[in-house]
N, C-alpha and C positions, 0 to 999 in steps of 0.2 A: 504494500500500500504506500503510495507516494505521498510525501508531505504536501500540503496545500501551498500553492505559490502565493507570495505576498502581493499586495496591491501596488503595481508600479505607479499608478496615478497618485495614490496616497503618498508614496515615497518621494515622488517629484515635488508634490506640494510641501511636504515636510522639509525637503532639502532647500527649496526656494525660500520658505519661511525662515529657516535657520540662517540663510545668507543675508536676508533682508533685515532681520531683527536688530543686529548691531547698528546698521545704518539708520534705521528708524529711531533707535535710542539716541544716537548722536544728533540726528536731525532735530529731535525734540529739544535737546540742550541748546543747539544753535538758534532755533526759533525763539527760545526763551531769552537769549542774549541779544537778539537783533534790536528790540525796542530801546536798548540802552547801549547801542553801538558806540556812541561818542564817549560814554563813560568807560567802556571797555578799552578803547584806543588810548584814553588818558591813563588808565591803570597800567597798560602795557608799556607806555612811554616812561612811566615812573618805576618800572620794574628794576630791582637792584640786581646787578650782575653778580655781586658777591653772594647774594642769597641763592641765585641759580647754581653757581659753582658748588657751594657747600651742599645744597640739596641733591645735586647730581652725585657728589661724592658719597653722601649717605645712602643714596639709592643703590649705587654700585656695591657698597659695603653690605647692605642688606641682601642684595641679590646673591653675592658670593657666599656669605655666611649661611643664608637660608638654604642654599643648595646642599650643604653638608648634612642637614637634618635627615635627608633621605637615606644616607649611609647608616645613620644611627637606627633608623627604622628597620632597615634590612638586618642589621646586627641584632636588633631586639628579638627577631624571630629566628635567630640561629644561623644567619648567612651573612657574615661580615664581608664587606668589600673594601679595597683600599680607598682611603678617604678622598684623595684627589681624583681617583677614577670615578667614584660616585658623584663628586661635584661636577666632573666633566659631563657625565651622562645626563644629570639633571639639567644643567645649564643648556646643553645643546638640544635636548628634547623640548624644553620650554621655549627657547629662543627661535628655533627653526620654524615655528608656526607662523612667524611674521614674514618668512621668505616665500614669495609666490612660486608655484611650480605645479607640474602635473600630479594629480592624485593627492592623497592626504599625506603630506610630509609629516604632520604630527603623528599619524598612525605608523608610518614607516620607520620613523626615528624615535618612537616612544620609549619611555623608560623600561617598559616591559620587554620590548625587543632587545634593547641594548643591555639590560640586566642579564638576559639569557646568554649574551656574548661574554659576560663576566663570570659565567658559571652558576648563576642563580636559577633554580628551577622555575618553570613557568608559573606554577601555582603560587609560589612565594612572591615572585615579581608582581603578579596580578594582585595579590592580597596587600602588598605594600602600598598600593595607591590609595585604597579607601582608608587604610590606617594612617597614612600621611595626611590625607584630607581631614580626618577626624582630629588629629593633633593640631592642624592649622586652624580649623573652626574653633576648637577649644581655646587656642591661644588668642585669636582675634576676639572671641566672645569675652574672654577675661579682660583684655585691654579695653574693650568698649564699655563694659560695666564699670570698671575702675575709673576710667577717664570721665565718663558722663556723671558718675556719682560724685567724685572729688571736685569736679568743676561746678557742680550744681546745675549743669545743663540738663541732666535727666529730669529733674523736677519741672524745669521750665518747659521741656518738651511735653511732659505729661499734661501740664495745664494748658499749653497752647494747642496741642493736637489731640486732645482727649477724644473728641468725636471721631477723628480719623483712626485712632488706635482701636476704638471700639469696633469700627467698621472692619478693620483688618482682622481683629479677633473673630468677628462673625464670619468673615470670609474663610478664615482658617478652619473654623468648625464645620462650615458647609463643605470645605474641601475634604476634611476627614470623613464626613458622612458620605460624600460622593465616592471616595476610595473604598469605603466599606461596601457600598452598593455595587461597585464595579469590580470587586475582588474576584468573583468567579471568572470574569473575562481576563483580568490582569494575570491571574495565576496560570493561564494557558499561554502567555506570551513568552517567547524564547528569552528575551532580555531579563524578564523577571526570574525565570528558572535559573539562568546563568548567575544572576545576582544572589539568589538564594543559596546556590551551591557554594559561591565564594564566601558568603556569610557563614555557612556551616563549617567550611574549611578554616575560616578565621577563628571561630569559636573553639576549634580543636587545637589551635596553635598554643604553644607555651611561650609566653613573652617574658623578656627581661624587663621588669618594671623600672629598674633604675635608668635604663636607656630611654624608655618612654617618658619618664619624668624629666630627664635631661632634655629630651627633644621638646617637650611642652614648655619648660622654663626658657629654653633658648628661643622658641617661637614667641613667647610673651615679650622677652627683651627686644627681639628684632622688630616686632610689630610696634612697640613703643618708639623705637628708633625710626621706623617708617613714618610714624605720625609726626615726629619732630621735623622730618623733611617736608611734610605737608604744611606744618606751621611756618616753616621758612618761606614757602611759596606765598602763604597769606601775608607774612611780614613784608616780603618783597613787593607786594601790591598795596602796602599801607594798612593792612588789617591787624597789625600787632597790638594796637591799643584796644581793639574790640574783642579779640580772641586770645586767650592765654594758651600756652603750650599744652596744658592738660586737657582743655576742651578740644583743641585741634586733634590731639592723639585719640580721644574718645570718638570724635566725629569721623575721623579717618577710618577707625576700626569698624564703626557702625556702617559706614558706606561700603567697606569691603564685604561685610556680611550680607548686605542688601544685594550687592552685585553677584555674590556667590550663589544666592538662592534665586536669582533671576534666571530660571531655567530657559534654555534656548538662546541666550545672548552670550556669545563667546567672550570669556574674560570679564563678563559683566560690564562691558564698556558702555559708557553713557549712564548706566544705572548707578554704578559706584560713585561717579562724580556728582550726579544729581542727588543721590542719597546723602553724601557727606555735606553737600551744600544745604540740603533741607534741614539736617540736624543743626547746622550752624545758623539757620535763618533767624532764630530769636536774638542772636548776638550781632549780626551784620547783614548787609544787603545780600540776598540770595544770589544775584547775578555775579557779584564779586567773588563769592565763595565758589561758585561753579567755575569761574575763570581760573581760580587758583587750583582747583581740583583737576581741571582739564590740562593745565600746564604740568601739574604733577604727574598725570598719566603719560604725557609726552616724554617727560624725563625718564619714566620707568621703561618705556619702549626703547628709548635710546640706550639705557643701561642694559636691557636684555640683548640688544643687538651687539653692543660693545663687548658683552661677556663672551661672545663667540670668538673674538679676535685672538685671545691667547691660545685657544685650541687649534688655530690654524698653523701654529708654529711648534706646538707641543704634541708629540705623538706618544702613544702608549708604549711603543717599543716591544712589548710582549703582552700576550693575553694573561690576565690575572688568573692564578690558579687558586681556587677556593674550595674548601672542604667544609661541610656543615658541622656546626658544633655538636648537634644532636641529630642522629640519623632519623629517629622516630619522631621528630618535632613536627612533621607535616601532617600526619593523620593520627 
């Protein structure tokens, strides 16, 4: 009995929607800035070059140090890789998605494929991705809560957007109800079955908690550093008197989380910037915050592409030989 073929028309619609989503998000941000184009030009003319240079340096430091967390994640499940080799794999797999080319470069050069070249089994390489994302979300969530609480911005947001927050909560409850109703259909989907198998394998793994805690603490510190870079962009546009560093760190983390959960928009582009600006709107003009967030995203992309340069001149020399710490750690 042959498996039923997928719907090619539905696949084309999903593919087109996925390609259009980031442009729609960016377009909404641009439309929001157009009515205040003169103020945007004035802000850009006053932009401090020193703030730009320091922010770019922080972004590069964040990018290279954050890449090493993946090596700790692999080691926590019993398959250590050489630190610099793990950094190289992470940086190239993340950065190459910005380079146009035939096919899915991100898929061909993904960390899963590259990790197999380092001797890591497919199941471990696949499981390392959701584990890494879990650590990242926990780190960003911690920074967002601490930043918004210490700055007092959290209470101001609750009072300003109480109605909107209630609406989002209601939408979330409806979403959960919808998922429960659609559960019989979802459970038959190949992607759901694959994800369930990966979760079951993840639950059977034996983790080194010290490495996971180290990864989490490193993520929290780096995310705070990332937020300082965002504050430098705000300061360069003249917003340092309206927003303190703690509030900027919290808003930056909240924007990252909003972009992460914006399903279907690659990299959360547009959503992260608008989200961070929305969080800061009780303290400063929304458009100015959006401009700072957009410039911060541009610097991040520049840093991602710049991170590829060292690996053009550094070769592995030899394939790393790895042995699992515990043979029975997989199942």
